[in-house]
C-alpha positions as CSV (number, residue, x, y, z in Angstrom):
1,X,16.9,16.6,-10.1
2,X,18.1,18.9,-7.9
3,X,22.2,18.6,-6.7
4,X,21.8,16.9,-3.4
5,X,18.5,16.2,-3.5
6,X,17.5,12.6,-1.9
7,X,14.7,10.1,-3.4
8,X,14.5,9.9,-7.6
9,X,11.6,11.9,-9.2
10,X,9.2,9.9,-11.1
11,X,6.9,11.4,-13.8
12,X,3.3,11.1,-14.0
13,X,2.0,7.5,-14.1
14,X,5.5,6.0,-14.0
15,X,5.8,2.7,-12.0
16,X,7.8,2.6,-9.1
17,X,7.4,-0.9,-8.6
18,X,5.1,-3.6,-10.1
19,X,3.1,-6.5,-8.5
20,X,4.8,-10.0,-8.9
21,X,8.0,-8.4,-9.2
22,X,10.7,-9.4,-6.3
23,X,10.5,-6.5,-3.6
24,X,14.0,-5.7,-1.3
25,X,13.2,-2.3,-0.5
26,X,10.7,0.0,0.5
27,X,10.0,3.6,-0.5
28,X,9.3,6.5,1.5
29,X,6.8,9.5,-1.0
30,X,9.0,13.0,0.2
31,X,6.7,14.8,-2.3
32,X,3.7,14.5,-4.7
33,X,1.4,11.4,-4.5
34,X,1.1,7.4,-5.7
35,X,-1.3,5.3,-6.2
36,X,-1.1,1.7,-5.0
37,X,-3.1,-0.8,-7.4
38,X,-3.5,-4.4,-7.4
39,X,-4.1,-6.6,-10.8
40,X,-6.4,-9.2,-10.8
41,X,-7.9,-10.9,-13.4
42,X,-6.9,-8.3,-16.1
43,X,-8.7,-5.7,-13.3
44,X,-6.9,-3.1,-11.7
45,X,-7.9,-2.2,-8.4
46,X,-6.9,0.9,-6.6
47,X,-6.4,-0.4,-3.3
48,X,-5.2,3.5,-2.2
49,X,-3.6,6.3,-2.3
50,X,-0.2,7.7,-0.5
51,X,0.5,11.0,-0.7
52,X,4.3,12.6,1.3
53,X,5.5,11.3,4.7
54,X,4.2,7.8,3.7
55,X,5.3,4.7,3.0
56,X,5.1,1.8,0.4
57,X,6.6,-1.5,-0.3
58,X,7.7,-2.2,3.5
59,X,6.6,-5.9,3.4
60,X,9.5,-6.3,1.0
61,X,11.3,-5.9,3.6
62,X,10.2,-8.4,5.9
63,X,9.0,-11.3,4.1
64,X,11.0,-10.8,0.9
65,X,7.9,-11.9,-1.3
66,X,7.2,-10.6,-4.8
67,X,5.4,-7.5,-4.9
68,X,1.5,-7.7,-3.4
69,X,0.8,-4.4,-5.7
70,X,1.9,-2.1,-8.6
71,X,2.7,2.0,-7.1
72,X,2.5,4.4,-9.9
73,X,3.0,7.9,-9.3
74,X,0.0,10.3,-9.4
75,X,1.4,13.3,-10.9
76,X,5.1,14.1,-10.4
77,X,6.4,12.7,-7.2
78,X,10.0,12.2,-5.8
79,X,10.5,8.7,-3.9
80,X,13.2,7.6,-1.2
81,X,14.4,3.6,-1.6
82,X,15.4,2.0,1.3
83,X,17.0,-1.0,1.1
84,X,17.2,-3.2,4.6
85,X,20.7,-2.8,5.5
86,X,19.7,1.3,5.3
87,X,16.8,0.4,6.9
88,X,18.3,-1.0,9.9
89,X,21.4,1.5,9.7
90,X,18.2,4.2,10.3
91,X,16.6,2.0,13.0
92,X,19.8,1.8,14.9
93,X,20.0,5.3,14.9
94,X,17.0,5.9,15.5
95,X,14.9,3.1,17.6
96,X,11.6,5.0,17.7
97,X,11.8,4.4,13.5
98,X,11.1,0.7,13.8
99,X,8.1,1.6,16.3
100,X,6.7,4.2,14.0
101,X,7.2,1.2,10.7
102,X,5.1,-1.0,13.1
103,X,2.3,1.7,14.2
104,X,1.6,2.1,10.1
105,X,1.5,-1.5,9.3
106,X,-1.2,-2.0,12.6
107,X,-3.2,0.8,11.0
108,X,-3.4,-0.6,7.5
109,X,-4.1,-4.3,9.3
110,X,-7.2,-2.2,11.3
111,X,-8.4,-0.9,8.0
112,X,-8.6,-3.8,6.2
113,X,-9.8,-5.8,8.9
114,X,-12.6,-3.3,9.0
115,X,-12.9,-3.4,5.4
116,X,-13.2,-7.5,4.9
117,X,-15.8,-7.4,7.6
118,X,-17.9,-5.4,5.7
119,X,-17.4,-7.4,1.9
120,X,-18.5,-10.4,4.2
121,X,-21.8,-8.7,5.5
122,X,-22.6,-7.9,1.9
123,X,-23.3,-11.3,0.9
124,X,-25.5,-11.8,3.5
125,X,-27.6,-9.2,3.7
126,X,-28.1,-9.9,0.2
127,X,-28.8,-13.4,0.5
128,X,-31.3,-12.4,3.4
129,X,-33.2,-9.8,1.5
130,X,-34.8,-12.2,-1.2
131,X,-36.1,-14.2,1.9
132,X,-37.3,-11.1,3.9
133,X,-39.2,-10.4,0.7
134,X,-40.2,-13.7,0.0
135,X,-41.8,-13.9,3.7
136,X,-43.9,-10.0,2.7
137,X,-45.5,-12.1,0.0
138,X,-47.1,-15.1,2.4
């Protein structure tokens, strides 16, 4: 890492935080790309890919729950860690930071709602398909 540089450099595939671990900070991606992965029943699912300027792990600042996903560097990535105290200090210096974080979280919730609605419609369409085909036979 260069002298005076902020953040920490992660190598390709290095884990930044792991699903299930205690969360007490968020991460700001300064350079590079990271993958957000959710493990369920032994399968690893890519939930998203984040790039420079984006944040991950922000829920830990608010709910103190275990990490809901693993974040792993995709190639070299420099990532700044912000704990709750540092985050609140920055919000005090620049209140618009809190608004931008809420805006980001709101956009993510909207995207998840759209994805959830799509997934819930898929089984219903599959269930209607056999009935539609059976109606054609008669």
